[in-house]
N, C-alpha and C positions, 0 to 999 in steps of 0.2 A: 504494500500500500504506500501511498504518498501522503505525508502529513505536513501541514504548514503550521509552525508555532509562531505566534504573534506576541510581541512585547510592546504594548501601546505606550504612548507618552504618559509620563507620571505628572500629576498636577498637585499643587498645594491644596489642601482641604481646610475648611474653617476649623474643624475639630483637631487639627494636627497639633502635636506637642511642640513643633518648631515654628519660629517666625517664617514667613513666606520666603524671604531671601535666603534663609538657611536651607530650607527644603530644596530650593532651586539651585543653590551654588555649592553645597557642601561636598557632593560627590556625583560623578557620572560613572557608575559602576556597571559591569556586565550583568545581565540577568542570569545569575549563576544557577538558580533552580531550574529554569528552562533549559539551560545548557546540560544539566544532568538529565532532564527529561529527553532531550534530543539524543543523548548518548544511549539511554535505555532503548529508545526507538530504533536506533541504528543497530544496536547489539541484537535486537529481535529480527533483523533482516529487512527492515523497511527503509524507504527513502524519506528524508526529512529536510526541511528548510527552516531556519530560525531567523525571523526578521525583527531586528531591534529598532523599531520605529522611534523609540524614545531617544536613544543616543544618536541616531542618524538624522533625527528631526524630519521624519517622513510623514507626509499627509496620508489620510485614508486612501485617497485615489492613487498615490504612489505605491502604497502597499498592495492595492488591488491589482495594479499592473504586474507586480512580482508574483502575486498569487495566480493570476491568469496564465502567466508564463510557466510557472511550475506545475500547474494542473493537479492540485492535490485532491485526494478523496475526502478529506476532512480537515477542518481548521481547528486549532486548539489554543487555549489561553490559560494562563495562571491567574486566578482571581484571589486577591486578599481583601480584607474588610475596608481598609482605608481607601484603596483605589478601585473599589468595586464598580462604581458608576463610570469611571474612565474606561475600564475594560468593557463594560456593558454597551457603552455607546459604539465602540468599535465592533463588538460582536454583532450588534443589530445591523450596523451599516454593512459590514462585510457579508453577513448572511443574506441580507436583502439583495446585495449586489451579485452574489455568486450562487445562492440557493444551496450551498453546501451544508452538511451537518456540522454542528459545533460541539466540541468537548471542552469542559473546563475542569480544572483541578486547583489545588492550593488550599490554604488554611481556611478560606471561607466555606469550603465544602466540609470541613471538619466542624466548624462552629455553627454555621447557619445553612445547612444543605437544602432544606425544603424551601426556605426563603430564596435562596439562590436559584433553585430550579423552577421557581414560580414564574420566571421570565421565559416566555415561549420561544425566544430566539436560541435558548440553550437546549440542546437535544440530549446531551449526556453529561454527567458529572462523576468525578472520581474522588472519593474521600480516602484518607489513609495514604500509605506509601505506594508509589507508582511502580516500584522496581519490578514487581511481579504482576500486579493487577493490570497495568497498562498494556504489556504485551499480550496478556490473555484477552483483554477487551478488543484489541486490534485484530487478533485472530478470529474472534467471534464476528466482528463487524465485516471482515473480509469474506468470511465463509457462511454468513447468515446463520450463525449458530445461536443457541440459547444463552441469554445473558445471566441466568439465575445463579450461576456458580462463580461469578466474579466478585470477590469481596470489595465492598465500598462503592459499587457501581450504582448510579441513579440513572434511570432512563424513562422515556415516555411510552405509554401504551394508550393511544387516543388522548383523552383528557386526564388520564391517571398517571401519577408519578410512581413508578416502582423503584424499589431499592433493596440492596443487600447490605447488611451491616458490615462496616469495615473491620479489619483485624486490628486489634489493639497492639499486638506484639510487633516489635520493630525488627528490621533486618540488620544483620551485621554490616556496619558502614563500609568495611573493606570490600564487601561484595558488590558495591555500586561501581559502575564504570566511571572513568574520569569524565568531567564535563566536556562537552563537544565544543571546545574553544575554536576549532577550525571553522565553525559556522558563525563566528563573531568578528566584528571589526575591532580587534584588540588594540589597534593604534589610536583609537579615539578616547579610550577610557582614562580617567584621572580622578583624584580626590582633591579637596581644597588644600590638603597638606602634602600631597605627593610631590616627589622631586624628579622621578625618572619615567621614561617610557620604554617599552610598553608596560602598562599597569594592569593588574587584575586583582580579583579577590578570590579567596579560597576558604573552604570549610574543612577543619580537621576533626570537628566534633559537633554534635547536635545537642540541644537542650541545655539545662543548667540545674545542678542539684540544690541551689540555694533557694531562698523563700521570699525574695523581695516582693512586696505587695503590689507594686506598680508594673512589674515586668511580665510581658506576655511570653517570653521564652521559658521562664521557670514554670509557667502555667501549662506548658505542653504535656506535662505528666498526666493531665486530665484525660487525654485520649491517645497517649503513646506509652508503651511499656517495653523496655525501659526508655524513658525520655532522653536521658543523658547517655550518649554513645560516643566513643572515640575511635578514630582510625589508628592503626598501628603506625609506628614511626616509619617502617619500610614503605608503606602505602603512601604516606604523606610525601616522603622524600622523592619517590618515583614520580608523583605528579609535579613536584617542583622541577625535576629534571626535564620533563616534557614541556613545561611552561618555558623554561630557560632556552632549551635547544630548538624546540619546534615552533615557538611563537614569539621568540625574542623578548620575553617578559624579563624586566629588570627591577620591577618593584611589585611586591605582593602585600595586600592587606588581608591578614587572617581574620575572618569575620566571625570567629567563634565568640560566644558570649563571655567565656572565661578561659582564655589560654593560660598556661602555666598551672592548670589544676592538677594534671599528672606531671609533676616536675621532672621525674626521671625520663618519661617518654619525650617531653619537650626538650629536655637537655640533649637527648640523643639526636633529635631532629636537627638541633643547632650544630652539633658536632659533625653530622653527616653533610650538612650544607657546606661546611668548610672543607671537609675531606674530598668532596666531589667537585670542588672548584666552582661552585655556583656563585657568581659575583652579583648577588642581588641585595637590595635593601628591602626591609619588610617592617610592617607595623602589626599591632595586635591589640586586643582588649583584655583587660584582666581586673582582678580584685586586689586591693591593697593588702588584705590580710593573708594572702598566699605568696607575697613577694619574697623570693629567696635570693640571697646575694650570689651564690654559686651559679644559679640558673641565669640570672640577669647578666652576669659576667660572661658566660658562654654565649648567651643570646647576642650580646653586643659584638662579640668577635665574629658572629655569623652574619651580621648585617642588620640587626634590629635597630631601627632608627627612632621609633616612637612607640610608646604604650599609651592607650586610651584607658584611663582609670575611672572606675565608677566611684566618685567622691560624694556626689549628691548634695551634701550640706555640711556646714561647719558645726551645726548644733547636734550634740549627742542625743538630746531628747527627740529631735526629728528623725535622726538615723534609727533610733529605737522604734519610733512609731511606724516607719515604713519597712521594718524588719530587715534592714540592711546588714545587721550583724557585723559591723566594723567599728573601730575606735578611731578617734581623731589622731591619736599617737601612731597608729598603724599607717595612716595616710602620710604623715610626715616622714616616717621611716622609709616607706616604699618610694616616695619621690626622691628622697636623698640618695637611696641606693641606686636608683635609675640614673640620676645625675652623675654619680660617681663613675659610671662606666660610659658616659657620653650619650646616654639615651635621652631623647626629648620626651616631654610629657604633655598629654592633653587630658583635661579633667572634664568629665560629664557632671554637670550641676543641674539642680532642679529649683523651680519657683512654683509655689502653690501647694506644698505638702501640708499635712495636718500640723498645726502649730507654727506655720510660717507667718512672718509679718515683715514689715519693711526693715526692721533692725536685723532680723535673722538673715535676710537675703543679702543685705549689705555686708554683714559679717562674713558670709560665705564668699563673697567676691573679694573682700579684703584678705581672707584666708588663701584664696587662689593666688592672689598677687604675692603674698608673703612666701608661699610655696615656690614661687618662681616658675609656675606653669608656663609652657610655651604657647598653648592654645586652650580655649575652653569651648564646650558646646553646652548651651544652657537651654533647658527644656521646661515647658509648662508641665505640671503634674496633671495627667489625664487618666481617666479610667479606661485602659486598653481592654479590648475584648478578651474574655475568659480569665482575667486577673482577679485576685482577691479584692482589689480596689473597685473593680467593676461590679463584683457581687455586692459590695457595700453600697454602691450607687443605686443599684436596682432595689435593694432593700429600703434605702432611705427615701427614694422618690416614687417607688411603686411602678417604675417604667423600665423596661429592657430597651434602652436607647439604641444600641447597636442592632439588635434584632429588628426593631421597628424601622430603622434606617434602611437596612438591606431589603426589607419587605416593601419599601416604598411608602410607608405610612408616617414616617417622621422625616421632615425636611432637614437638610444639612445645616448644622449650627454648632455652636459650642455646647457640649453637654454640661449639665450642672456640676459644681464641685462642692457638695454639701459638707465634706470633711474640713473645708477651709473657711476661715472667717474673712478671707480676702474676696473681693468681687472680681468678676472677669476683667473689668476695666483696670483694677489695681494690679492684677497679675500681669496683664499686657504691659502696663506702664513700667512695672518693676523689672520685667524681663528685658525690655529695651534698655533701661538704665543700667542694668547689670552688664549687658554686652558693651555699652559705651564706656562704662567705668573700667572695664578690663582692656578693651582693644584700642581705644582712642587716647592712649597715653603717649606723649612724644618719645620717651625713651623706648617704649615697646615698639613703636612704629619704626624707629631707627634700627632696632635690633633685628626686626623681621626683614627689612630691606637689605641689611648687610648679609643676611643668610640666603638670599635669593640665588637660585642656581640656573635659572633660564628666563628668557623673555616670556614664555608661556606662563610660568609661575608668577612673574611680576604682574602681568596683565590680569591674571586671575585675582590677585590681591587688590589691585586698583579697582577692578570692576566690582568686586564684592564690597570693598570699603565704601565706594560711592553709593551702591545700592543700600547698604546698611544705614548710611546717613539719611538718605531720602525715605527709608522705611519708617522713620519716625512719624511720618504723616499718613502712614497706611495702617489700618487696623481691621481685623476681622470682626471684632466686637462691635465697633461702630456701625459697620455695614449691616450686621444682624439686627441691631436695635432699630435702625431706620426701616428695615423691612417689616419688623413687628409693628412699628408705629403706623405704617401704611395700612396694614391689615386691621389694626384696631379702629381706624377711622372709617373703614368700609362697614362691614358687618362682622359680628363674631363668627370666626371660621367654624364650620361644622365638621366634626371628625367623621372619617369614613365609616366608622362603626355605627354612627347615628343614622346612616342611610337605611339600614335594615329596619329601623323603627318607622320609617316613612311609608306612606301608602303608595309606593312606586315599585313596580316590577322592572328591574333594570333591563330585562330582556325586551321590554317594550319601549326602552329609551334609546334614542339615536343621537350621535354627535356627528355633525356635518362639518367637514374640514375642506375648504377650497385650497388648492395649492398649484404652484407652477415651479417645477424643478427644484423644490426645496428638500432634497433628499436627506441631508444630514439632520435638518430640523424635524423632519417627519419621524425619524426613528426615535428621537427624544420624546416628542409629543405622544406618540403611540405607546411607548414604554410607560410613561407617567400615567396615562389614562388607564391602561389595562392592569397596571400594578395596583391601582386603587379600586378599579371597577371592572373586574375580569368578565362579568356577565354582559356588560354594555355593548351596544353595536356602534360601529364607526363607519361612516360613509365618506370615503376619500374621493374628492372630485378633482381630477388632475387636468388642468387646461393645457392642451398641446399646441405647439407652434412648429410642428415638424414631426419627426418619428416618435412612435410611442415610447413612453418612459418605462423601460423594462424593470427598472429599480422598484417602481411603485407596484408593479405586478408581483414582484418577488416578495413584497411584504405580506402577500396572501399566504406564502409558505409558512410564515411565522404565526400569523394570527388567524388564519383559516376562516371559519364560519363567522367570526366576530367582525371581520373587516370586508367591506364591499368597496371595490375600486370602479369608478366611472371615468372614462376618458372622454373629454370634450374637445372637439376641434374648434378653432376660432371661426365663428360663423358670421360675425359682423363687427364693425367698429363700435366701440363703446365699453361698457362696464363688464368686462369678462368675469371679474370676481362675483359681481351680483348674479350673473347668469349661472355661474357654477354653484352658488349657494341655492338658487332657485331649483336647479336640477337635483341637487342633493336632497333638498326638502321634499321635492316631488317623489323621489324614490322612497324616502322614509315614510311618507304618508301612504304610499302604495303598499307598504308592509304593516299598515295599521299602527304606526307609532303613536304612543300616547304623549311622549315628551320628545322635543327636538331641541338640541343645544347646538348653536353654531360657534365654532372656534377657529381662530386663525392658526396657520402653521408656522408662524414666525417666532414662536415662544413668548409672545406678548400676553397670552392667556394662560393662567395657571390652572392645571387640572384639579388641584386641591379644592377649587371653588365650585366644581360641578355639584358637589354635595349641597352647597348652599343654594344653588339654583334649584335643585330638586326639592329643597325644603320650601322655598317661596312659591314655586309653581303650584303647590297645593292650593293656594288661595288666589292666584292670579292667572290670567290667560297668557300674558307676556311678561317676562322678566328681563331687564336690560342691566348689564353691569360690566 
């Protein structure tokens, strides 16, 4: 079979833990999980293409050209919770453009599988590990076999979603093939702190055995056993050799949550890097309480350039509250040991934990400066999916925010932070001031400039610095408040669940949408409508000024009986939109529609308000809004 793997552009979301500029500038990393998936597919004997649309800045139409040239049998995406709707937009667009079946995998299929599968553009979903289940699925798909024996598979039979429970037991990490880097544009990748090209990221272990309340990685143990797995030193070093000799990799960021956890294994990796003459530099993430001098000494000899330490806060009370299980003294010791051997240090810090206030946050920044950290990344404390903090958020608010968001019932926004006495506005302000206090110091700026190794690196710093300064005038919180204000002065918004209480059968309700070549908008509008009102009917009236728009016809593949497409040819000079609306309403009336709602396809009408129209139409013949 031929499989096309797509990595869509990544966008900053309002609920992100990072400032927008940090999300967009901190790293441009390869989609390593999809590279693993591609390797699994190749090992099973299939042909695969991996299109990194994010790093190559490709449009949907550019990717469509590549897909049509490759002629796949199926297209596949990795979906995570933060970027779910980015991926879904591409899924809907490419499915409508090609008519091909769509497979999705990734963490969202573990966390919210039924909500993910509720979108009709998705034909198949895989939860759990793909190393064995994906080849089995492709074999069944190719040979029209029964899907019922594939662990973790979700599929459609008519309007019903069928599924097999995923296996909780994990596979030996050494049994995975190495990521298919030959399918990636390795020369384009970099991070904000990288010095050399080519640059890549690598995983030597999965999961984390610690218990931080805010961390989604430590929460993987809820659906993986064992969640923490490590590769052998031999396996890791072999991949490093392939990176070095086959792909010209000269800098590697080890993306494990907690490197140096198995100090003897990691020390052996460092020794072998030197013995085999791999002239690379590398970075990693670790905890301050497991820093060992002998390991850091050997790591520095092998090219370790920087460690990203989870420091989080200067306050011991706050560290205790988030179950970080470290002491301030351990942080000081780890940074000093690292400096002793010429290793640079980046500190992960947080704003908005339980017990945080202005003073505690400023003390944390002063602590970072006294430590002599080379860089910091400062995050808002958010309730990430599946974490202990998210469990607390659900308990305190009575709302499963992430599940509702994926289901299309909750709009994108900042989720509440009931554990904190700070407001969202205060968190936003303190986060920015914390960044400015650390980075915009004259001595610090001079130090960074003197350490620059290339023009590319210098330009990255200048660009990010300018964007950070202008970012002071940008805020996700303000934008959200303005939207809420607009809603409040209209009418009180009606929740989708209240529609069931109204005397309206959605099967008798029709939405008429006039359009002209608004393909990208149509996929978004239809997704929003059907995620909220799956029983409703939509009449799409496409005005043509030439050949028939096949993209619109392919939308029928996704939405089937709920969607009717009417093609109109230009019949006279005048109001083509009015003519399209009239023809759409005529069709709805011919089907005995009790309620007809007209919507534009330019995203100016919010489908969330359909419920409000349905409420008011109970007492009026015409509702305008």
